[in-house]
C-alpha positions in Angstrom: 31.4 -20.1 6.6 29.7 -22.5 3.9 27.7 -22.3 0.7 23.8 -22.8 1.1 23.0 -25.9 -1.2 20.7 -24.7 -4.0 22.4 -22.0 -5.4 24.2 -22.3 -8.7 26.7 -20.0 -10.1 26.0 -19.5 -14.2 27.5 -17.3 -16.3 26.3 -14.3 -18.2 28.2 -12.3 -20.4 31.3 -11.5 -19.0 30.2 -11.8 -15.4 28.3 -14.5 -13.7 25.5 -14.6 -11.5 24.1 -17.0 -8.6 20.6 -18.5 -9.4 18.7 -20.5 -6.9 17.5 -24.1 -8.0 14.4 -23.8 -5.7 11.3 -21.3 -5.8 11.7 -21.0 -1.9 15.3 -19.6 -2.7 14.2 -17.2 -4.7 14.3 -13.6 -3.5 13.3 -11.2 -6.8 14.7 -7.9 -4.7 18.3 -9.2 -5.3 20.3 -10.2 -8.4 23.8 -11.7 -7.0 26.4 -10.9 -9.8 30.3 -11.9 -9.4 32.8 -11.1 -11.4 35.5 -13.4 -12.7 37.6 -13.6 -9.4 34.5 -13.8 -7.1 33.1 -16.7 -9.1 36.3 -18.2 -9.4 36.2 -17.9 -5.2 32.5 -19.6 -5.1 33.6 -22.4 -7.6 36.6 -23.2 -5.4 34.6 -23.2 -1.6 31.2 -24.4 -3.0 29.9 -27.3 -0.8 33.1 -26.8 1.7 33.7 -25.1 5.0 35.8 -21.7 4.7 36.9 -18.2 5.9 38.1 -15.1 4.9 41.7 -16.4 5.2 40.7 -19.4 2.6 39.1 -17.0 0.2 42.5 -14.9 0.6 44.7 -18.0 0.0 43.2 -18.6 -2.9 43.3 -15.2 -4.1 46.9 -15.0 -3.5 47.6 -18.3 -5.4 45.8 -17.6 -8.6 46.1 -13.8 -9.1 49.5 -13.3 -7.1 48.5 -10.4 -5.2 49.6 -9.3 -1.8 48.1 -11.2 1.5 46.7 -7.5 2.9 44.9 -6.9 -0.2 43.6 -10.5 -1.0 42.4 -10.3 3.0 40.8 -7.2 2.7 38.7 -8.1 -0.5 38.4 -11.6 0.8 36.4 -10.4 4.1 34.2 -7.8 1.8 33.4 -10.7 -0.6 32.4 -12.9 2.2 30.5 -10.4 4.0 28.6 -9.7 0.8 27.6 -13.3 0.7 26.5 -13.2 3.9 24.2 -10.1 3.5 22.7 -11.9 0.3 21.9 -15.2 2.0 23.9 -17.3 -0.1 26.4 -18.6 2.6 26.1 -19.4 6.4 28.6 -18.7 9.0 
């Protein structure tokens, strides 16, 4: 996977949102909101090739959670990012 160029992570209170830099990327039907850990993942992989395993490694390293939980969570966030159209496979 890889993040799609033209999307920027911005803080919004205690959460973060992904915003489009160009009008052609804007879909007003979806607002992409990320919590702190998802924002950390986005910052870590933005512009790089990655997969769910890479995301899980980042979660284990930063949050010291077990690998199984990290992999389950990373697969879920990757699927949401794909569905939202902010990453490609």
